[in-house]
N, C-alpha and C positions, 0 to 999 in steps of 0.2 A: 646201834642208838651209838657206839662209839667211833662210828664215822664223820657223823652229824655235831657230834659235840669238837672235831678238831675242824677248822676251818682248813688245814694245809694239807687235809687227808687226800681231799678228790685230787690235787693237785699232784699228791705223792703216787696216787695209785696210777693217775696220765702219764708223770716218766717211766713210771717200773713197764708201763705197755711199753711203751716209745723205745725205750732200753732195751725191754724183751725183744719187738720186732724185730731192731737191729741184729741183734747177737744171733736170732734165728733166722737172719739170714744172712751170715759169716763174717759180722764182723765179733772183733773178742769185746769183752767188756768194755776194756777201754777206751776203742775204737770208736762202737756204742756210745763214750760217752760223749766224744769228739761231734760225732755225727746229732746227739742232743745237741749241742751244745749250735752249729749251724742252724738248727732246724728253728731252734728259740730266738736266733738271732732273724731269719730267714721272715719269722709272723712278728719280729718288732721294729719291718722295713716301714709299716706306715706311719710308724711312731717317730723314727728318726728322721724321715724327710721332713715330718712337724720340726723337729729339732734342727734341721737345718733352717728351714725358712725362717725360723727364731731365731735362730743367733745370725742369720745374715741381718735381719731387721733391727738387730738390737746392735748390730755394728754400724748398721747405716745411719741410727740416731744416736749413737753414742757421743759426738759435739754435743748433740743438744742437752742428752741425761745430765755430761758434765758442768754442762753452763748452770743447770737448775740447780746440780749439789754445790755448784761453787756459789751461787746467789744466796743459796740457805744453810749456809755452811753451821754457824750459828742458834737452826733451829731445827733441829730432828725431827720431830714431829712435823713443820709445815713444809720441810724439804722432801719428806714421805707423803704426804697427802699430793704435793705438787708432781714427784712423779707417777703415784697412781694416777692421778688426772690424765697426765703426761699418755701411759700407757694406754688409758682409755680412749682416748683422744685418734691415738694412730693403730691403735687395735696388737700391743703387743701382749703377750702372755710370757712376763721369764720364768715362769715355771714348764713350760715345755721345753726348755732345755733339756730340762732334769729327766722325762717320763719314759726315753728308754731306759734307765740305769735303774728306777725306781718300779719299771716290770720288774727287771729282774730277779730283786730279791726276793720273793715269792716263789722263783725257780728254784733261787740258790738257797732257798730253807730245805724246801719240796726234796729238793734233789740230795741236803746235808742226811735227812730224815730216811732217805730213801737208801740211798749208802749205809748208815747206820742199822736199817732195820733187814737189811740184807748183804751183811756179812761172811755167811756162810753162802750164799748164791754169786752175787755182783763181786768178783775176784778174778784175779787174774795179773799178767804183767803187760806193760807196754815198751812197745820198741827193745825188748829185752835189757833194758834198761832198770826201767822201776819194776822189780820184783813182783810187788800187789799193791794193786790202787783201792783195797779196804787199811791197808795200816795209816798209822799220823805221816804227815808229811815228812817227822826228823828220825824214822823208822830206821832210814838207808842214806848213805849218799847222793842217790838220786835225789834222795825228798828235798836235797839243800840245792841240787838245779834248780827245780823246778820250782823253787821258792823267787830263786834270782831271778828267773826268765819272768816270774807271778808280779815280779817287785817292778821291773825295770818296763813290760807291758804296762801296769799300770801307771806310772810316770806317764810312757811317749801316750797312752789313752785318755788322762787327764790335759796334755798338751795338747792335743788336738778337742778336746771338746772342750773346752776352758777359755776359752779364745774369749769369754765375752767378760770374763772373772775380771776384778780387779788383783793386781800386781798383790796383793796380802792373802787375799782368799787362792788364787792361785798358786800362791806357795805355800799352803798350809796344804792343798790336794794335792801338791809333785812331795811334801813329805810323811804327811800319813798313809800313806805302800807302807814307807819301812817304818814305821809303828807297828802297823797290823801285819806284821810278818809274824811276830810273837803268836796272837791270834792264829792265823791261819796255820800254822806249821800242826797245828793241833788238831787240825779238820783233816779226814782220809784226803789220801792224796790224789785220789777218783774225784773231791772235789778242787783242789786246787788245781789240775787240770783241767774241770769245767771254766774255773774263773780267767787262768791261762788262755786257753783256746777266745774264751770271748774277748779279752782285753786285746788278742791280734787280729782279732776280728774288727775291731775299734779303729786300732791303726791303719789296717788297710784301705778300710772306710774312708778314713780321714784324708787318707793320700788319695783315694779315688775323687773323692767330693773337692779337691781344694785343685783338683786338674779341670774336673766335667764344670761343675757348677760356676757361673759366674759370680762377681763379687756386685751385693747392688751398691749404686753409687750410695755416696752421702748425701742427705740432703742439705741443699744451702742454709747457711745460719743467716741472722736476722743481722743486715748490714754488709753484710759478703759481698763485693761487686762480684756482678756475673759478667760484665760485659768484657772487651778485648784487652789486652795489657796496652799501655801508653808505650808508644815507642817516640824516640827523642825527636822523630819526623815531623810528628803530628802536633801542631797545634794547641796551646788551651784550650780556648775560648772554642775550637772546632770540635774538640775531646767532650766538653761539659756541653755543646749543644747536642752533642749527638747521645750522650748519658742521657738526656732529659725528654729525648724526643723533637727536638727542635729544628729545624731546618738549618743547616750550616751556613753560615755566611761564606759568599764566596770568595776566594782569593783574588783580591785584584790584580791580574794579568800586567807583566810589568809594562812600561812603554818604551816603543820603538827609540833607537836612538835617532837624532835627527841627524839629515841625509845632509851631506857635507857637498858643496857647491864649490865645484873650483873654477876657478877664473883664468879668462886668456891673459897672452900678456895685452897689452892697452887696456884695462880696468872692463874688459866687457866679460858679462858673464853666461857661461853656459845652459 
């Protein structure tokens, strides 16, 4: 009955089973947490693909959305209505870029309770640096190193995943990890290890996608010129006729110079 009263309990049981599986096959509990993180991120790959496509779509339509925001700057309600209409017409889902992050929160909470409720079993060192992954992050100097890596990796992951945010939102997301350090430091070191690993995965994923995924070209704005640039040698009327689809007037050919006639002595012509 208690299992059904706690919605996180089934996920907690699942995570404990995965950790036990990796530990039974030769990994320490710390490396089992790293392996669990990799499994979670592999499962989230379909959501990440949707996230990438959503970010590309938002970047491609960013100029048009800025025009809407500029046009209805004084009426926020009208601006939101027009943006929602624009999202619907262009099949844009802004929330898709947050799906991987939202999907990780239940795992994070379930892992917290897994480590908290099994401190006698899920314990041990990591890389001979962290003495006990069940201790709090501030219990040993190595915990501060993990916190520093966590903060740096969180800022880096925000840099890659916050490309579609405006400047203010992006700056807030960059500062939040530094504020959350005081909260994260109270968590077990194993939980910090999980979040640090998933941030490093996000950074590597961002580097790979930037190289492999081509950028979506931005749509042309209304009134923008799509024709070739006018050169200094192109006549104005010919260029205008070309842009309007009308045949350009033929350029008159230069007339040949009049032939000179030489006269012989005595007034006779050749």
